[in-house]
C-alpha positions in Angstrom: 10.5 51.0 -87.9 14.0 51.5 -86.6 14.4 47.9 -85.6 13.3 46.7 -89.1 15.8 49.2 -90.7 18.5 47.8 -88.5 17.6 44.3 -89.3 17.9 45.1 -93.1 21.2 46.5 -92.6 22.6 43.5 -90.9 24.7 41.2 -93.2 23.4 37.8 -94.2 19.9 36.6 -95.1 17.0 38.7 -94.0 16.0 35.9 -91.7 18.8 37.0 -89.4 16.6 40.2 -88.8 14.7 37.9 -86.3 17.7 38.2 -83.9 17.6 42.1 -84.2 13.9 42.3 -83.5 14.1 39.5 -80.9 16.8 41.4 -79.1 14.2 44.1 -78.4 11.4 41.8 -77.5 12.6 38.6 -75.8 16.4 38.6 -76.3 18.4 37.6 -79.4 19.2 34.1 -78.2 15.5 33.3 -77.4 14.4 34.7 -80.8 17.1 32.9 -82.8 16.3 29.6 -80.9 12.6 30.0 -81.5 13.1 30.7 -85.2 15.8 28.3 -86.1 15.6 25.3 -83.8 12.2 23.8 -84.9 13.3 23.9 -88.6 16.7 22.5 -87.7 15.2 19.7 -85.8 12.8 18.8 -88.5 15.6 18.7 -91.1 17.9 16.6 -88.8 15.3 14.0 -88.1 14.2 13.8 -91.7 17.8 13.4 -92.8 18.2 10.5 -90.4 15.1 8.8 -91.7 16.1 9.5 -95.3 19.5 7.8 -94.7 17.7 4.6 -93.7 16.4 4.3 -97.1 19.8 4.4 -98.8 19.2 1.3 -101.1 15.5 1.8 -101.6 14.3 2.3 -105.2 11.7 4.6 -103.9 14.3 7.0 -102.6 15.8 7.3 -106.0 12.3 7.9 -107.6 11.5 10.7 -105.0 15.0 12.3 -105.8 14.2 12.2 -109.6 10.8 13.7 -108.9 12.2 16.4 -106.8 14.9 17.5 -109.2 12.5 19.3 -111.6 10.7 21.0 -108.6 14.1 22.2 -107.3 15.0 23.6 -110.7 11.6 25.3 -111.0 11.9 26.9 -107.5 15.4 28.2 -108.4 14.1 29.7 -111.6 11.1 31.3 -109.9 13.4 32.9 -107.4 15.7 34.1 -110.2 12.7 35.5 -112.2 11.3 37.4 -109.1 14.9 38.8 -108.5 15.3 39.7 -112.1 12.0 41.6 -112.3 13.2 43.8 -109.4 16.7 44.7 -110.7 16.5 44.6 -114.6 15.1 48.1 -115.2 16.3 48.8 -118.7 18.6 47.8 -121.5 21.8 48.6 -119.5 20.8 46.5 -116.5 19.7 43.7 -118.8 23.1 43.8 -120.5 24.8 43.6 -117.3 22.6 40.7 -116.3 23.4 38.8 -119.5 27.2 39.4 -119.2 27.3 38.2 -115.5 25.3 35.1 -116.5 27.7 34.4 -119.4 30.6 34.8 -117.2 29.2 32.5 -114.5 28.4 29.8 -117.0 31.8 30.0 -118.7 34.2 30.4 -115.8 34.4 29.6 -112.1 34.3 33.2 -110.8 33.3 34.3 -107.2 29.8 35.7 -107.6 30.5 38.5 -105.1 33.2 39.9 -107.5 30.7 40.0 -110.3 28.0 41.6 -108.1 30.6 44.3 -107.2 31.6 44.7 -110.7 28.1 44.9 -112.0 27.5 47.6 -109.3 30.3 49.7 -110.4 29.4 49.4 -114.1 25.7 50.3 -113.3 26.9 53.3 -111.3 29.1 54.5 -114.2 26.3 53.9 -116.8 23.8 55.6 -114.5 25.9 58.9 -114.4 
């Protein structure tokens, strides 16, 4: 339980928690290699094969077919996240304002997250 809690505190994606747990079990380097190397090799070799079909009409068809899938997966992730953080009218308003700002201007999302946190804290008091 302590290792899991420490992994959740580490910055970055939760997948980096593997290094914290692996540090206790087999060493952080072994855990990270075992977790990231297979996926990295698959992506590397698939990318090389993909580049060989640069001028193929099938490549363009596959890309056009995957575009809606990618958008759907992004929307599904957004929906899952929104269900956990939008708890009432005030958090919904913060989400709408942040989304509008992101669509209208090029602003660092970290600043909006920080600002939304401050506004949420002040509204929650």
